[in-house]
C-alpha positions in Angstrom: 28.0 23.2 72.1 27.6 25.1 75.2 26.7 21.9 77.1 27.6 18.6 75.3 26.4 15.1 76.5 28.3 13.8 79.5 28.8 10.6 77.8 29.7 10.1 74.2 30.5 7.5 72.3 33.7 8.6 70.5 36.6 9.0 73.0 34.8 9.6 76.0 33.7 13.3 76.7 34.1 16.3 74.6 35.4 19.5 75.8 32.7 22.3 76.0 33.9 24.0 72.8 34.5 22.2 69.6 33.4 22.5 65.9 31.0 20.5 64.6 30.1 18.6 62.5 33.1 16.1 62.8 33.0 15.9 59.0 31.9 17.3 55.9 31.6 17.0 52.3 30.8 19.1 48.9 26.7 19.4 49.1 26.2 21.7 46.1 25.0 20.1 42.7 26.4 16.6 43.6 25.2 14.3 40.8 23.7 10.6 41.5 22.2 7.9 40.0 18.2 7.9 39.5 15.7 4.9 38.7 15.3 4.4 35.1 18.9 5.1 34.2 18.8 8.7 34.7 20.8 11.0 36.8 19.7 13.5 39.6 21.7 16.4 40.9 21.0 17.7 44.6 22.5 19.5 47.3 22.2 19.7 51.0 22.9 17.4 53.8 21.3 14.7 51.5 23.6 14.7 48.7 26.9 15.4 51.0 26.3 12.2 53.6 26.1 9.6 51.1 29.8 10.8 49.9 31.0 10.6 53.6 29.2 7.3 54.1 30.7 5.9 50.5 34.7 6.9 52.2 33.5 5.1 55.3 32.6 2.1 53.8 35.9 1.7 52.1 37.8 2.7 55.2 35.4 -0.2 57.0 36.2 -2.7 54.2 39.7 -2.3 54.9 39.8 -2.5 58.5 37.4 -5.4 58.7 40.4 -7.5 57.2 42.5 -6.8 60.4 39.3 -8.5 62.5 38.0 -5.1 63.8 34.5 -5.8 64.6 31.5 -3.6 66.7 32.4 -0.4 68.7 36.3 -0.8 67.8 35.8 -1.1 64.1 33.5 2.3 64.5 36.0 4.1 66.7 38.8 3.1 64.3 37.1 4.4 60.9 35.9 7.7 62.9 39.6 8.1 63.8 41.0 7.7 60.1 38.2 9.6 58.6 38.7 12.8 61.0 42.8 12.6 61.2 42.8 12.4 57.4 40.3 15.5 56.8 40.9 18.6 55.6 41.0 21.5 57.9 38.7 24.3 56.8 39.6 27.9 57.5 36.2 28.4 58.7 35.2 26.8 61.9 31.7 27.1 60.9 32.0 24.9 57.9 32.7 21.7 60.4 36.0 20.1 61.8 37.3 19.1 58.5 36.5 18.1 54.6 36.6 14.3 54.2 39.9 13.1 52.0 39.0 9.6 50.7 42.3 9.0 49.0 44.3 9.8 52.2 41.3 8.1 54.5 41.5 4.7 52.5 45.6 4.7 52.1 45.8 5.3 55.8 43.6 2.3 56.2 45.6 0.5 53.7 48.6 1.3 56.3 50.0 3.0 53.0 52.3 6.1 54.2 51.3 9.1 52.0 53.2 12.5 52.6 51.9 15.9 52.1 52.6 17.6 48.3 52.5 20.9 48.3 50.5 22.3 45.0 49.8 25.7 43.7 48.0 26.5 40.5 48.6 29.8 38.6 46.5 31.7 37.9 44.2 30.5 40.4 41.2 31.9 38.3 40.6 30.4 34.5 38.2 29.6 32.2 37.7 26.4 30.4 40.1 26.2 27.5 42.5 28.6 29.2 46.3 27.3 30.2 47.2 27.2 33.8 50.7 26.3 35.6 50.8 23.6 38.4 53.6 23.9 40.6 54.4 20.9 42.6 56.8 20.4 45.6 58.1 17.4 43.7 61.7 17.0 41.9 62.0 17.2 38.3 62.1 14.0 36.7 59.3 12.7 38.9 56.4 11.0 37.3 53.2 12.8 38.6 49.5 12.7 37.4 47.5 15.7 37.4 43.4 16.0 37.4 41.4 18.9 37.2 37.7 18.0 38.4 38.1 14.5 38.0 39.5 14.7 34.4 43.3 13.4 34.1 45.1 16.4 32.5 48.7 15.7 33.1 50.7 12.2 33.4 54.3 12.4 32.9 57.5 13.4 34.2 57.6 16.9 36.2 59.6 19.5 34.6 61.2 22.3 36.7 59.1 25.3 36.8 56.0 23.1 36.9 53.7 21.5 34.2 51.1 23.4 32.1 47.6 22.0 31.6 44.5 22.9 29.6 41.6 23.7 31.8 38.7 21.2 30.4 34.9 21.7 30.3 33.9 22.1 33.6 31.6 23.7 36.2 31.6 27.4 37.8 33.6 28.5 40.9 35.8 26.0 42.7 37.7 22.8 41.1 39.9 20.5 42.7 43.4 20.2 41.2 44.6 16.9 42.4 48.5 15.6 41.9 49.8 12.2 43.0 53.3 11.6 42.7 55.9 8.9 43.9 53.5 6.1 42.6 50.7 7.4 44.9 53.1 8.1 48.0 52.9 11.8 47.5 49.4 13.6 47.2 48.2 17.2 47.3 45.6 19.5 46.3 44.6 22.9 45.4 41.6 25.0 44.2 41.3 26.1 40.9 38.2 28.9 40.3 36.6 28.5 36.8 34.6 31.4 35.3 32.0 30.7 32.7 33.2 31.1 28.6 31.1 32.0 25.8 32.5 31.3 22.5 30.8 31.7 18.9 31.6 32.6 15.4 32.1 36.0 15.1 31.6 36.2 11.3 28.5 34.1 9.9 26.6 33.7 6.3 23.3 33.9 6.5 21.5 30.2 6.4 24.8 28.6 7.5 25.4 27.0 11.1 26.3 29.6 14.0 28.2 27.6 16.5 28.2 28.3 20.1 30.1 26.9 22.7 28.9 27.5 26.6 31.5 26.4 29.4 32.0 27.2 33.0 28.5 27.3 34.0 26.6 25.1 36.8 25.1 21.8 36.5 22.3 21.3 34.4 21.7 25.0 34.4 19.0 26.3 32.4 20.2 28.8 29.9 18.5 31.4 27.1 20.2 32.3 23.8 19.3 35.5 21.9 20.3 37.1 19.0 19.6 40.9 19.5 15.7 40.5 20.8 14.9 37.2 19.5 15.3 34.0 21.4 17.3 31.3 19.7 17.5 28.5 22.1 16.3 27.2 25.4 18.6 24.4 26.7 20.0 23.0 29.5 24.2 22.3 30.2 25.6 19.1 30.8 26.9 17.6 33.8 30.1 19.7 33.2 28.4 22.9 32.9 28.9 23.0 29.5 26.6 23.6 26.3 27.4 23.2 22.6 24.7 24.2 19.9 24.6 25.0 16.4 21.9 27.1 15.3 20.8 28.7 11.6 21.8 32.1 11.2 18.9 34.2 10.0 18.8 36.2 6.8 19.7 39.4 6.5 19.9 41.5 3.3 23.2 43.5 4.1 25.7 42.7 6.7 24.3 43.2 10.2 26.4 43.7 13.3 24.6 42.0 16.3 24.9 40.8 20.2 24.5 37.3 21.0 23.2 37.0 24.6 23.4 34.1 27.2 21.4 34.2 30.2 21.8 31.6 32.8 18.1 31.3 34.6 19.4 29.3 37.2 21.8 31.9 38.2 20.0 35.5 38.5 22.1 38.3 36.9 24.7 35.4 34.9 25.1 37.1 31.5 27.4 36.6 28.9 27.5 38.5 25.6 29.6 38.3 22.3 29.5 39.9 19.0 28.3 38.5 15.8 28.6 39.9 12.5 26.0 38.5 9.9 26.7 38.7 6.6 23.9 37.9 3.2 25.0 34.8 1.3 26.4 35.4 -2.2 24.3 35.4 -5.2 24.3 32.1 -6.6 23.9 31.3 -10.3 20.4 30.3 -11.3 20.5 26.7 -13.3 17.4 26.0 -15.2 16.7 22.6 -15.6 14.7 21.6 -18.3 13.1 18.0 -17.8 12.6 16.6 -21.5 10.8 13.1 -21.5 10.0 10.5 -24.2 6.6 9.0 -23.7 6.3 5.4 -25.3 3.0 3.6 -26.3 2.9 -0.2 -27.1 0.4 -2.1 -28.2 -1.3 -4.9 -26.1 0.7 -8.0 -28.0 2.7 -8.1 -30.6 2.6 -11.6 -32.9 5.1 -13.5 -34.2 5.5 -13.0 -38.1 3.6 -9.7 -38.2 4.6 -5.9 -37.8 3.3 -4.3 -35.3 3.8 -0.5 -33.7 5.2 1.3 -31.2 4.2 5.0 -30.6 6.8 7.7 -29.3 5.6 11.2 -28.5 8.7 13.4 -28.5 9.7 16.4 -26.4 9.7 18.6 -29.9 9.4 18.0 -33.7 12.3 17.3 -35.6 14.0 14.6 -33.6 15.6 11.6 -35.0 14.2 8.3 -33.5 16.4 5.1 -33.0 15.4 1.9 -31.6 17.6 -0.8 -30.0 16.9 -4.3 -28.6 18.0 -4.4 -24.9 16.4 -7.8 -23.9 17.3 -10.9 -25.2 20.3 -10.9 -26.8 19.1 -12.7 -29.8 17.1 -10.6 -32.4 13.5 -10.5 -31.5 12.1 -7.2 -33.6 13.5 -5.3 -36.6 12.5 -2.0 -37.6 10.5 -1.7 -40.4 10.4 2.3 -40.8 9.4 5.2 -38.7 6.9 7.6 -39.8 6.5 11.3 -38.2 3.4 13.4 -37.6 4.3 16.2 -35.6 5.9 15.6 -32.6 4.6 11.7 -32.6 6.9 9.0 -34.1 5.2 5.9 -35.3 7.4 2.9 -35.2 7.0 -0.2 -37.4 8.4 -3.6 -36.3 8.7 -7.0 -37.5 8.3 -9.6 -34.8 10.7 -12.4 -36.3 10.9 -14.5 -32.9 9.6 -15.5 -29.7 11.4 -14.1 -26.8 12.0 -16.1 -23.8 9.1 -15.8 -21.2 7.1 -14.0 -24.0 8.7 -10.4 -23.2 11.4 -8.5 -25.0 12.7 -5.0 -24.1 13.6 -2.3 -26.5 14.8 1.0 -25.7 13.3 4.0 -28.2 15.5 7.2 -28.4 14.6 10.5 -29.7 17.8 12.7 -30.6 18.8 16.2 -31.8 22.0 17.9 -32.1 22.2 19.0 -28.5 20.5 16.4 -26.6 19.0 12.6 -26.6 16.1 11.4 -24.7 15.2 7.8 -24.4 12.6 5.3 -22.9 12.7 1.5 -22.3 9.4 -0.4 -23.4 8.2 -3.9 -22.9 7.2 -5.8 -26.1 4.7 -8.6 -25.3 5.2 -11.3 -27.8 2.6 -14.3 -28.2 3.1 -17.1 -31.0 -0.3 -16.3 -32.7 -3.2 -13.7 -32.4 -5.6 -15.9 -30.4 -7.8 -12.3 -30.3 -8.0 -12.3 -34.3 -9.0 -15.7 -34.2 -11.7 -14.9 -31.7 -12.5 -12.2 -33.7 -13.2 -14.4 -36.5 -15.3 -16.6 -34.7 -17.3 -13.4 -33.5 -17.8 -12.5 -37.2 -18.7 -15.8 -38.3 -21.3 -16.0 -35.3 -22.4 -12.8 -36.3 -23.0 -13.5 -40.1 -24.8 -16.5 -39.1 -27.0 -14.4 -36.6 -27.7 -11.8 -39.5 -28.6 -15.3 -41.8 -31.0 -16.0 -38.7 -32.2 -12.8 -38.2 -33.1 -12.4 -42.4 -34.5 -16.0 -42.0 -36.7 -14.7 -39.0 -37.8 -11.7 -41.1 -38.7 -13.8 -44.1 -40.6 -16.1 -41.5 -42.4 -13.2 -39.8 -43.5 -11.8 -43.5 -44.5 -15.3 -44.3 -46.2 -15.5 -41.0 -48.1 -12.1 -41.8 -49.0 -13.2 -45.2 -50.2 -16.6 -43.2 -52.1 -14.4 -40.8 -53.8 -12.6 -43.7 -54.6 -15.8 -45.5 -56.1 -17.1 -42.1 -57.8 -13.9 -42.0 -59.1 -14.4 -45.8 -60.1 -17.9 -44.7 -61.6 -17.1 -41.6 -63.9 -14.9 -43.7 -64.3 -17.2 -46.4 -65.1 -20.0 -43.5 -67.7 -17.6 -42.1 -69.3 -17.1 -46.1 -68.8 -20.6 -46.6 -70.7 -21.7 -43.2 -73.6 -19.2 -43.9 -73.7 -20.8 -47.3 -73.7 -24.3 -45.9 -76.3 -23.5 -43.3 -78.4 -22.2 -46.3 -77.7 -25.3 -48.6 -78.4 -27.3 -45.1 -81.8 -25.6 -45.2 -82.3 -26.5 -49.0 -81.1 -29.9 -48.5 -83.8 -30.5 -45.5 -86.4 -29.0 -48.3 -84.8 -31.3 -50.7 -84.8 -34.3 -48.5 -88.4 -33.7 -47.8 -89.4 -33.4 -51.4 -87.7 -36.6 -52.1 -89.1 -38.5 -49.2 -92.3 -37.4 -50.6 -91.3 -38.2 -54.2 -89.8 -41.4 -52.9 -93.2 -42.5 -51.6 -94.9 -41.4 -54.7 -92.4 -43.6 -56.8 -92.6 -46.6 -54.3 -96.3 -46.3 -55.4 -95.7 -45.7 -58.6 -93.6 -49.0 -59.1 -95.9 -50.7 -56.7 -98.5 -49.7 -59.5 -96.0 -50.4 -62.2 -95.7 -54.0 -60.6 -98.7 -54.6 -60.5 -99.4 -53.8 -63.9 -96.2 -55.7 -65.1 -97.6 -58.4 -63.3 -100.6 -58.4 -65.0 -99.5 -58.0 -68.1 -97.1 -60.7 -67.8 -99.9 -63.0 -66.8 -101.8 -61.7 -70.1 -98.7 -62.2 -72.0 -98.5 -65.5 -70.7 -101.8 -66.6 -71.7 -100.9 -65.0 -74.8 -98.4 -67.0 -75.3 -99.9 -70.1 -74.4 -102.5 -69.3 -76.6 -100.1 -68.2 -79.4 -98.2 -71.9 -78.7 -101.3 -73.7 -79.0 -101.9 -71.8 -82.2 -98.3 -72.3 -83.2 -98.6 -75.9 -82.1 -101.8 -76.3 -84.3 -99.9 -74.3 -87.0 -96.7 -76.3 -86.6 -98.9 -79.2 -87.8 -100.3 -77.2 -89.8 -97.5 -75.1 -91.3 -94.3 -77.1 -90.5 -92.2 -74.8 -92.9 -93.0 -72.2 -90.3 -91.5 -74.2 -87.3 -88.3 -71.7 -87.6 -90.4 -68.9 -87.8 -92.2 -69.7 -84.9 -89.0 -70.1 -82.8 -87.6 -66.9 -84.0 -90.9 -65.2 -83.1 -90.6 -66.8 -79.8 -87.5 -65.8 -79.2 -88.5 -62.2 -80.0 -91.0 -62.1 -78.0 -89.0 -63.2 -75.2 -86.5 -61.0 -75.5 -89.1 -58.0 -75.7 -90.5 -59.0 -72.7 -87.0 -59.3 -71.0 -86.3 -55.8 -72.7 -89.4 -54.4 -71.5 -89.0 -55.5 -67.7 -85.4 -54.6 -67.8 -86.4 -50.9 -68.7 -88.8 -50.9 -66.1 -86.5 -52.1 -63.5 -84.1 -49.5 -64.4 -86.5 -46.9 -64.5 -87.4 -47.9 -60.8 -83.8 -48.1 -59.6 -83.2 -44.4 -61.3 -86.0 -43.0 -59.5 -84.5 -44.7 -56.2 -81.2 -43.6 -56.5 -81.9 -39.9 -57.9 -82.2 -38.1 -54.1 -79.0 -39.8 -53.1 -76.9 -38.0 -55.6 -78.5 -34.9 -55.4 
């Protein structure tokens, strides 16, 4: 600074010329935590400051154990960080790069001596081998770390140790070495170049392996085969990307270029030749699927013969039947009838299986192959459907009988209707005749009435006549009696004759009266009988 402040919190006043900042840390593509279990990659002061703050916190923790507080603790932390910082060649880059291991060791009062470290070659690719030469004695145990990965742990050999460069990011990578149980520490830089490794000869339709290493953190890369884009993806946190892609089809052997472009670093392109060969011809296998179709009856009845129909894939096959379940025999083969591709298998159901089901296997075989199918048989003890059918038949016959009776009844009703029509006609005619007869009866009644009056008058007159005649006869009888009395006296022998004559006269009179009375009654009754 041209004019620093007159009072400064660290060691009083500063000289007029000095490098700033006092401490620096890596600030390009620094990986950090991100909410949600993710990672964030940042660059600049916002990425470097947390690194320095973390080392300062570790140093502060160790110094606090000694009772340092406040400004004393701040100055002590500052002294340790700046005294252990690695000096930088470019003064414009700051006073020094923070050395976390040396700073914490000094805070713990551990004396760590510097260990010269050199790497040969200083530039390599991931997967290459490099030699690390140390200022250590052969036989000492050393631990070598390359970009945070332990690449060697063991006794140091004269002439150095050879390590393999792991997958790591592009450009400078720190090689850190610990020796003598951590009391010796040294660092060196290894510059890493990107590398592309692919399968040089690939068969169409197989997987093409692509390995990218030595790129930047989470760089976006595009992979092309000739002019076709095969992949667009990001590298991992160590600058690597491994992919397996299906090689395109080619009809003949073709030479193509696989090209990788790092879209995060313009101008960074990697290429590799790839030879594509067509797939070898494969033998054509034709699989003929042959099936055996089975049709069973809805149920089978114990003691009866049932059928199973088998639809064979072709004619001329031989059909066999075997029982799979249960172990005890349930069905026995009676015969097999063939009609074209259909085999009709007759089975005699001899027993009732557990649960009512038995399973059979039907096989149709020729000399070249066999096909089989499993079919379930539902077995019942009696044919309830047949009984129901018999009941239905009985009911049908009864319905036919009733129908016939109804037909006959309808015929009789038709005859009865005809008779009723005839009776109705006869009745109308009879009514007409009755009307005529009624008129005739009325006429006869009038005639009879007049006749009855005439008869009554005649009877009256007859009664008068009879009465007069009876009086006359009585007088005559009295006269005759007197004469008879006279004659009796005169004619004693004629007494008997007189008696007979009197009796005859009496009878004659009675007969006459009876005849008259009968005639009168006959005349009175004649109209009623008509």
